[in-house]
N, C-alpha and C positions, 0 to 999 in steps of 0.2 A: 316071409320076413315080417316081423312085427315092427311097426313104426309108431312112435309116441310123440306127444308134444308137451312142452312146459313153457311158460312165459316167465321171464326173469327181468326184474327191474332193480336199479340201484344207483345208476349214474346215467350219464349221457348215453342215449341209445346208439350213437355212433361208436362209442367205446365198447359197449356191451356186444354190439354186432361183430366187431372185429375179433374179440376174444372167442366167441362161439363159432364164427366162420372158420377159425383156425383149427378146429377139433375134428379128429376122426370120429366117425359115427354120426356126426351132425350132417343132415342132408339138406337143411334149409334154415335160414334165419330171416325172419320178417321184422323189420324195424318200424317202430311207431309208438302208439300210446295204448295202454291197457287199463281197463276199469275192472274192478272186482265186484263180486256179488255182495249184497248186504248193506248195512248202514254205512254211511260215509263214502259210498261209491263215487269215485272220481277217476279221471284219467291221469296217468303219469307215464313218463318215458319208460319204455321196456322193449324187449324183443320176444318173439315167439320162436322157440327153438324146436325144430322137428328133428328127431334122432332115432337111431336104431339101438335099442337097449341091449342087444347082443354085442355091440361094439363099445358103448359107453353107457354107464348107468345114471339114473336120476341122482344117486348119491354123488357120483363123480361131477356131474354138472353143477349141483348145488355147492359142493366143496370148492370147485373152481370159481364159481360166482362169488362166494363169500370172500375169497382171497384176492379177487380182482376189482373190488369196489370197497367203499368205506362202510362195511357191514356192521360196524360197532359205533357209528357216529350218528347222532340225532341232529345233524346240521340244519341250518335254516332253510335249505332247499328241498327238504324231504317231501313236501307236497308235490313238487315237480319230479323228483327222483326218489320215489318210494322204494325202500329196500324190501324186495318182495320176491316170493316164488308163487306164481299163479298156476294153479293146477286145473286139470280138466276132468278129474274124477275124484270120488271120495277116497278110493284106495291111495291115490297119489297124495291127497291131502294128509292122510294119516302118516304115510311114509315120509313126506317132506318134513312134517313136524318132528318125527322121530330123528331124522337126519340132522335137523337143526339142533336138537338137544344133544346129540352125540358129538357134533362138531364144536359145540361151545367150549369143550376142553382144549381146543387149539387156540383159543383167544383169551387174553387177559381181561378184556372188557366184555360186557354183555353184548351179544349179537342183537341188533335191532330188527333184523330181517324177519318178516312175518310170512306165513302161508295164507293165501287167499284162494277162493274159488274164482276162476276166470269168468268174466261176464261178457266183455266186448273189446274189440280191437279196432283202432283207426290207424292205417298205415301212414308213415311219414311221406313227405314229398319224394317222388322217384329220384330227383336229383341228389338226394342224400343217401340212397341205398348203396351198400358196399363202399361207404365213404372212405374208410382207411385204405383198402386195397386199390382204390382208384386215385387216392391222393396222399400216399405215404410221406411225401416230403413237405406237406403243408405244416405250418407252425402248430396248429391245433393237434395234429397227429403226433408230431414230435414231442409236444409237451404233455399230452394227456393219454394218448393211446399207446405209444411206445412203452411207457413204464408198466402198463398192464400186461403187455405182451412179453416184457422181460420177466415178469413174475410167472407168467404162463410157461415160458421157456425154461426157467430155473426150476420150477416145482412140478410141472406137468408135461414135460416134453414128450413123454411116452404116449400122450393123447393127441399130439399135434399131427396135422396132415403133412404129408411129405412135401407138398408144394410150398409150405410156409417156410420161407427162408428168412430167418431173423438174425443171421450172423452179423449184420451191420448194426444191430441194436447195442 
C-alpha cells in the first residue's frame, strides 16, 4: 500500500485539521507550522496530511482544500495563514501546479494558493491537536469550523469517513 504526504495551509490549522481528519483515505493529520524551501521561507499555519492515493487523490485533496478556505483572498493575515500546497517531491510539485491551473475554472476570482517545496515542520502544542473533534461545541468550532465541514458535507460527502456525523450542522 502506497502512502503519500502533502502539507496544506490556508487558514487556522485547527480548521484545516478538522476538514482533513474527516476524509477517507487520510491516515494522519499533523497540525502545526510549515516552512517552504527557497527565498522568503517562513513558517505559517498548516497541516501535514498523510494519505492513501488509492483512496483519495492529490487532486481531490487540493480541490477540497481550495473550497474550504479563502483560496482567492489576499487578506492581511496571509503571512500567518499562507494559502499553500507544500509538496515532498518534484513530481507532486508539477502535479499540484497542474491541478491548481485546472481548478481555477471553478472560481470567479484568481486562486492565490501557491505550490511550494516542503522544508520544515514544527508541531503545534499537543493540547490543540484534534481540536474540533475534542471540542465541537466550543464557540470557535461553531463559528469557524462548522461552516467548513458543511461545505465538505455538501460538496464532498463521498469522501467523508463513516464516523463523521455532521447531521447536526
